[in-house]
KESE-398777 format. One record per residue (C-alpha): residue in one letter; x, y, z. Coordinates in steps of 0.05 Angstrom, whole numbers, padded with zeros to 5 digits, always signed. Example, Ala and Ser with C-alpha at 12.3 -4.5 7.8 and 13.67 -1.06 7.14 Angstrom:
A+00246-00090+00156;S+00273-00021+00143;
***
This chain:
M-04178+02775-00986;S-04215+02824-00949;G-04209+02900-00945;Y-04180+02901-00879;V-04126+02853-00896;K-04108+02897-00955;K-04101+02957-00912;F-04057+02921-00865;I-04008+02900-00918;K-04010+02967-00949;R-03989+02998-00881;I-03934+02947-00873;C-03903+02965-00944;I-03903+03039-00931;I-03871+03029-00861;F-03817+02983-00898;C-03806+03038-00952;V-03803+03095-00905;S-03755+03056-00857;F-03710+03038-00916;A-03709+03111-00943;G-03692+03133-00877;M-03637+03088-00865;F-03606+03100-00940;A-03609+03175-00926;L-03573+03164-00858;L-03523+03123-00892;C-03510+03178-00946;F-03504+03228-00895;F-03448+03192-00860;V-03418+03175-00925;S-03415+03252-00945;I-03383+03270-00884;R-03323+03219-00895;G-03321+03233-00964;R-03318+03163-00994;N-03362+03118-01035;P-03392+03059-00995;F-03401+03014-01052;K-03324+03010-01057;E-03273+02969-01020;P-03246+03017-00965;D-03173+03042-00979;Y-03137+03022-00923;D-03069+03041-00955;A-03098+03117-00963;E-03122+03112-00889;L-03054+03096-00861;T-03007+03139-00907;S-03012+03199-00861;D-02998+03158-00799;T-02945+03118-00834;E-02911+03182-00860;D-02913+03208-00787;M-02886+03145-00758;T-02828+03141-00813;Q-02810+03219-00802;Q-02806+03207-00730;R-02761+03143-00736;D-02720+03175-00784;S-02709+03240-00737;S-02697+03189-00681;E-02646+03153-00724;N-02608+03216-00742;V-02608+03239-00668;D-02579+03167-00651;D-02528+03172-00703;T-02508+03243-00683;T-02504+03221-00609;E-02461+03160-00629;E-02419+03207-00672;E-02406+03256-00615;Q-02387+03199-00569;L-02332+03173-00608;S-02263+03190-00587;E-02213+03230-00635;G-02178+03159-00644;E-02244+03123-00663;K-02260+03175-00713;L-02192+03170-00744;A-02194+03092-00747;Q-02264+03102-00785;E-02229+03153-00834;W-02174+03100-00848;G-02228+03050-00859;L-02219+03002-00804;R-02288+02974-00787;I-02304+02921-00731;S-02371+02900-00698;S-02359+02913-00626;R-02362+02852-00580;E-02370+02856-00503;K-02337+02786-00496;M-02281+02760-00537;D-02289+02691-00569;F-02234+02664-00609;H-02284+02619-00647;R-02300+02685-00689;V-02224+02684-00719;L-02220+02616-00746;L-02247+02633-00820;E-02213+02679-00875;D-02276+02713-00875;D-02270+02732-00807;Y-02220+02783-00825;R-02205+02847-00863;Q-02146+02869-00894;F-02115+02940-00877;N-02061+02974-00924;G-02033+03032-00887;H-02008+03071-00947;D-02075+03069-00981;A-02100+03103-00910;N-02043+03154-00898;E-01990+03169-00949;N-01936+03175-00891;L-01950+03100-00871;D-01901+03052-00907;E-01929+02999-00953;S-01902+02945-00909;F-01951+02973-00858;S-02008+02927-00874;F-02041+02872-00837;A-02106+02828-00824;Y-02150+02847-00768;P-02211+02809-00739;K-02281+02836-00749;N-02315+02805-00692;L-02268+02802-00633;Y-02250+02868-00603;C-02296+02922-00571;S-02263+02983-00603;V-02213+03008-00651;E-02172+03071-00654;A-02118+03104-00692;E-02064+03155-00676;A-02028+03202-00724;D-01971+03245-00704;E-01936+03271-00766;D-01890+03319-00730;A-01862+03261-00688;G-01871+03210-00745;K-01911+03161-00705;Y-01974+03126-00721;S-02011+03071-00691;V-02073+03024-00697;S-02101+02995-00630;F-02155+02941-00620;R-02178+02935-00550;G-02221+02891-00511;K-02283+02916-00468;D-02236+02920-00404;N-02176+02942-00442;S-02136+02880-00420;A-02138+02849-00488;L-02099+02887-00541;L-02078+02886-00612;S-02036+02938-00635;Y-01990+02963-00696;S-01945+03019-00701;Q-01896+03053-00740;E-01848+03104-00712;R-01795+03148-00740;H-01729+03133-00706;G-01660+03168-00696;E-01595+03129-00692;D-01563+03117-00624;E-01490+03120-00614;E-01494+03054-00566;E-01546+03015-00594;T-01598+03010-00652;P-01669+03026-00636;M-01684+02952-00643;E-01631+02932-00596;E-01657+02980-00549;M-01726+02956-00551;Y-01705+02880-00550;R-01669+02897-00485;E-01725+02932-00451;D-01771+02871-00473;M-01724+02821-00447;E-01722+02861-00381;S-01799+02876-00376;L-01831+02809-00388;T-01838+02752-00345;D-01807+02687-00373;A-01790+02723-00437;E-01770+02681-00496;T-01740+02694-00560;L-01772+02664-00619;L-01734+02699-00675;Y-01677+02744-00677;L-01650+02771-00741;D-01612+02836-00764;T-01677+02874-00775;V-01731+02837-00740;Y-01742+02798-00679;V-01805+02761-00643;V-01807+02752-00567;T-01861+02725-00520;G-01873+02728-00445;Y-01924+02743-00395;E-01946+02808-00356;E-01989+02826-00291;N-01971+02762-00255;K-01974+02717-00317;S-02046+02735-00326;L-02035+02767-00393;E-01992+02739-00447;I-01954+02778-00495;Y-01932+02763-00569;K-01891+02822-00598;V-01857+02828-00668;V-01807+02887-00681;K-01782+02907-00750;V-01732+02962-00764;D-01714+02997-00828;E-01669+03060-00843;E-01723+03104-00824;N-01779+03072-00781;L-01787+03022-00719;Y-01850+02978-00734;T-01885+02938-00678;M-01941+02888-00673;V-01967+02868-00601;I-02015+02815-00586;K-02039+02817-00512;T-02089+02768-00487;P-02113+02738-00421;V-02080+02669-00410;P-02127+02614-00431;E-02148+02569-00378;K-02169+02508-00424;E-02125+02471-00478;D-02175+02484-00531;A-02175+02554-00521;R-02095+02556-00524;T-02100+02521-00592;L-02151+02576-00616;L-02105+02633-00594;S-02042+02599-00622;F-02075+02594-00691;Y-02099+02665-00687;T-02027+02692-00664;E-01999+02651-00723;Y-02054+02683-00773;L-02035+02753-00752;Y-01962+02741-00758;R-01965+02712-00828;S-02013+02769-00846;C-01966+02824-00819;G-01933+02863-00874;F-01869+02879-00838;S-01863+02813-00798;G-01817+02780-00841;S-01858+02722-00850;T-01847+02689-00915;K-01907+02635-00909;E-01980+02653-00927;P-02035+02648-00871;R-02062+02579-00869;S-02136+02555-00849;Y-02151+02528-00783;V-02157+02458-00811;E-02088+02460-00843;F-02062+02488-00775;L-02091+02432-00738;R-02064+02381-00792;G-01991+02411-00789;D-02000+02431-00864;E-01951+02487-00883;
***
């Protein structure tokens, strides 16, 4: 090998070593700035922690604002309903396919919510049918109520307990029965006993169907009212009939001696 070739190879080696050293020094410079070891796997969790914490805090703050806003938007009746433990999933549209199973209902025991409510003031109510639920309590007047409403307020499910006073001419139940028979279109009496009656009929030019239970004892008058748009299809009427029966049998003051039955039992006619 000639001396010229040796010098050329030596120069190449020197250039390579200098270039490598420069690149290594530059790499170390950047590493020192970022404060991490280039020979370790990058700690992505550490990189994301700060941003994630900020996002979480912002989200929690936003949720708190939303909760506060929602709480502020509730009416006094809705707040009282929540205090009494009444919970529903608000629905924009009523669908009676959501009331066919036992799990579609919750049970309300009035005396557990308010000691002034009678133990018979108990009922099952649908979790996924109505848009809102409100409660009312007027202790001075002895008047209490729970109302479930559809979005446009046409549909209604209500329960009430009201202290009464004896009338010389007729009892409170007789008076209410007379008023119902006069106000309802095509009113029909399904049951009339000494302390309870059940009537059905229509309102608003027969566009709304009414089913009403009234019970009286020595102190209070109790009512259950189911108000629904009149179904157009036969299958919808079957669903509504099952729903009405289920509520009637589940109501503590209705006087029913039968337990609620399943939708299959209802279709088969099993008692």
